[in-house]
DOMIZA-87945 format. One record per residue: x, y, z of N, C-alpha, C in turn. Coordinates in steps of 0.2 Angstrom, whole numbers, padded with zeros to 4 digits, always signed. Example, Ala and Ser with C-alpha at 12.3 -4.5 7.8 and 13.67 -1.06 7.14 Angstrom:
<tiros>
+0066-0028+0039+0062-0022+0039+0066-0016+0039+0064-0011+0035+0068-0005+0036+0064+0000+0039
</tiros>
This chain:
<tiros>
-0150+0152+0037-0147+0152+0044-0140+0148+0044-0140+0143+0040-0134+0139+0040-0128+0143+0036-0130+0146+0030-0125+0150+0027-0123+0156+0030-0127+0159+0034-0126+0165+0038-0120+0163+0044-0121+0157+0047-0117+0154+0052-0110+0153+0049-0110+0150+0043-0104+0148+0039-0100+0154+0037-0104+0159+0035-0101+0166+0033-0098+0169+0039-0101+0169+0044-0099+0172+0050-0092+0169+0053-0092+0162+0052-0086+0159+0054-0080+0161+0050-0081+0161+0043-0076+0162+0038-0074+0170+0038-0079+0174+0039-0077+0181+0039-0075+0184+0045-0077+0182+0051-0076+0185+0057-0072+0181+0062-0074+0175+0063-0071+0171+0068-0064+0168+0066-0064+0166+0060-0057+0163+0057-0052+0168+0057-0053+0174+0054-0048+0179+0055-0046+0181+0062-0051+0182+0066-0049+0183+0073-0045+0178+0077-0047+0171+0075-0043+0166+0078-0036+0166+0075-0035+0167+0068-0028+0167+0065-0024+0173+0068-0027+0179+0070-0023+0184+0073-0021+0183+0080-0024+0179+0084-0022+0177+0090-0017+0171+0091-0016+0168+0085-0011+0163+0085-0004+0165+0086+0000+0162+0090+0007+0164+0091+0012+0162+0085+0011+0164+0079+0015+0163+0074+0022+0167+0074+0027+0164+0075+0034+0168+0075+0035+0170+0068+0039+0175+0067+0042+0178+0061+0047+0174+0057+0051+0170+0061+0056+0166+0058+0055+0159+0060+0059+0155+0057+0059+0147+0059+0062+0147+0066+0067+0150+0068+0070+0150+0074+0065+0152+0080+0060+0156+0078+0055+0158+0083+0051+0152+0086+0050+0147+0082+0047+0141+0084+0050+0138+0090+0057+0138+0090+0061+0136+0096+0059+0140+0102+0057+0146+0102+0056+0150+0108+0049+0150+0110+0045+0146+0107+0038+0146+0109+0037+0142+0115+0032+0144+0120+0031+0141+0126+0026+0135+0125+0026+0131+0130+0021+0125+0129+0014+0127+0128+0012+0132+0131+0005+0134+0130+0004+0137+0123+0009+0140+0120+0009+0143+0113+0008+0137+0108+0012+0132+0110+0012+0126+0105+0005+0123+0106+0002+0122+0111-0004+0119+0112-0009+0124+0108-0009+0130+0108-0013+0134+0104-0012+0133+0097-0006+0132+0095-0005+0131+0088-0007+0124+0085-0007+0119+0090-0008+0112+0087-0015+0111+0083-0020+0114+0085-0026+0113+0080-0025+0116+0073-0022+0122+0073-0020+0125+0066-0015+0121+0062-0010+0118+0066-0005+0114+0062-0008+0107+0060-0013+0105+0064-0016+0098+0062-0021+0099+0056-0024+0105+0056-0028+0106+0050-0024+0107+0044-0018+0111+0044-0014+0112+0039-0011+0105+0036-0009+0101+0041-0006+0094+0040-0012+0090+0036-0018+0090+0038-0023+0087+0035-0025+0089+0028-0025+0096+0027-0026+0099+0020-0020+0097+0016-0014+0097+0018-0008+0094+0014-0009+0087+0012-0011+0083+0017-0011+0076+0015-0017+0075+0010-0022+0078+0011-0028+0077+0006-0026+0080-0001-0021+0085-0001-0019+0087-0007-0015+0082-0011-0010+0079-0007-0005+0074-0010-0008+0067-0011-0013+0066-0007-0016+0059-0007-0017+0056-0014-0020+0059-0019-0021+0056-0025-0015+0054-0029-0009+0057-0027-0003+0055-0030+0001+0050-0026-0001+0048-0020+0002+0043-0017+0001+0036-0020+0006+0031-0019+0004+0024-0021-0002+0021-0018-0006+0017-0022-0012+0014-0019-0010+0008-0014-0013+0008-0009-0012+0002-0004-0015-0004-0007-0012-0010-0006-0015-0016-0009-0021-0018-0004-0026-0021-0008-0031-0023-0004-0029-0030-0001-0033-0032+0004-0032-0038+0008-0031-0044+0003-0036-0044-0002-0036-0050-0007-0030-0050-0011-0027-0044-0012-0021-0044-0016-0015-0047-0013-0015-0048-0006-0010-0051-0002-0010-0058-0002-0016-0061-0005-0017-0068-0005-0012-0071-0011-0009-0077-0009-0005-0080-0015-0009-0083-0020-0014-0088-0017-0018-0092-0021-0024-0088-0022-0026-0085-0028-0032-0082-0030-0037-0086-0033-0036-0092-0036-0041-0095-0039-0040-0103-0040-0034-0105-0038-0033-0113-0040-0036-0117-0034-0040-0121-0036-0043-0126-0031-0045-0123-0024-0049-0118-0025-0051-0114-0019-0056-0118-0015-0059-0123-0018-0064-0127-0014-0060-0132-0009-0054-0133-0010-0050-0137-0005-0047-0133+0000-0047-0137+0006-0044-0133+0012-0036-0132+0011-0033-0136+0007-0026-0135+0006-0025-0138-0001-0021-0135-0005-0019-0137-0012-0012-0141-0011-0013-0147-0013-0007-0152-0013-0006-0155-0020-0001-0155-0023+0001-0158-0029+0006-0163-0028+0005-0169-0030+0010-0175-0029+0012-0177-0036+0019-0177-0037+0021-0179-0044+0027-0184-0043+0027-0190-0046+0032-0195-0045+0038-0193-0050+0044-0192-0047+0049-0190-0051+0051-0195-0057+0049-0201-0056+0051-0206-0061+0046-0205-0067+0041-0202-0066+0036-0201-0072+0038-0195-0076+0043-0191-0074+0045-0185-0078+0047-0188-0085+0045-0184-0090+0046-0186-0097+0052-0183-0100+0053-0177-0098+0059-0173-0100+0064-0172-0095+0070-0169-0097+0076-0168-0092+0074-0163-0087+0071-0157-0089+0069-0152-0085+0062-0151-0085+0059-0150-0079+0052-0148-0078+0051-0142-0073+0047-0137-0075+0046-0131-0071+0039-0131-0068+0039-0130-0061+0033-0130-0058+0032-0123-0055+0025-0121-0055+0024-0114-0053+0024-0114-0045+0027-0108-0043+0027-0106-0036+0023-0099-0035+0021-0096-0040+0017-0090-0039+0010-0090-0039+0007-0096-0041+0000-0098-0041-0004-0094-0046+0000-0091-0051-0004-0087-0057-0004-0091-0063-0001-0097-0063+0000-0101-0069-0007-0103-0072-0008-0103-0078-0015-0105-0081-0014-0113-0082-0008-0116-0082-0007-0123-0082-0005-0126-0076-0007-0123-0070-0005-0125-0063-0006-0133-0063-0001-0136-0060+0005-0134-0056+0011-0133-0061+0011-0134-0067+0016-0133-0072+0017-0125-0073+0023-0123-0073+0024-0115-0074+0023-0113-0081+0020-0108-0082+0019-0105-0089+0022-0098-0089+0026-0096-0084+0030-0090-0084+0025-0084-0082+0020-0086-0079+0015-0080-0076+0019-0076-0071+0024-0079-0068+0027-0076-0062+0031-0069-0065+0033-0069-0071+0036-0063-0074+0031-0057-0073+0025-0058-0075+0020-0052-0074+0019-0051-0067+0018-0056-0063+0017-0055-0056+0022-0051-0053+0029-0053-0054+0034-0049-0051+0035-0042-0054+0033-0041-0060+0033-0034-0063+0028-0030-0059+0022-0033-0058+0016-0029-0055+0018-0028-0047+0020-0033-0044+0021-0032-0037+0028-0031-0034+0033-0031-0038+0040-0031-0035+0042-0037-0032+0039-0042-0033+0041-0049-0030+0046-0052-0034+0049-0057-0031+0055-0060-0035+0054-0068-0035+0048-0070-0036+0046-0077-0036+0048-0080-0043+0050-0086-0043+0051-0090-0049+0049-0097-0049+0050-0101-0054+0048-0108-0054+0052-0112-0050+0049-0118-0048+0053-0124-0045+0055-0128-0051+0062-0129-0052+0064-0133-0058+0067-0139-0055+0064-0145-0058+0066-0151-0057+0070-0154-0063+0076-0156-0061+0081-0159-0066+0082-0166-0065+0081-0170-0071+0082-0177-0071+0088-0178-0073+0092-0182-0069+0099-0184-0072+0098-0189-0077+0102-0188-0082+0102-0193-0088+0108-0197-0087+0108-0203-0086+0114-0207-0085+0116-0211-0091
</tiros>
């Protein structure tokens, strides 16, 4: 019964529907269509647009998941806010780089994880560099 109904729709009703559509012979003919003819075309054009979208969808860039938009993915997640305090007087070297991408395995010190993060996301984050003046 179901297959008979589907067969009738495809073999009889669909061709009859397509014959009744006001499809112009030229592109300029679309400009001469009346409002009622456009309304009759809308379901057909909507189905064509849907089929076109479903065809190209696998080739479109993937949307980021909500979790991907988080900055801090794993560092001190048990804390309501991550705060690191460092006394400048305690700096041992002239230059120290601190992570701002939250991907560093040695957080809060930068390990250049931002390079991979920037490549994957198109971001432009870099480290915070503190320089100690040597007198």
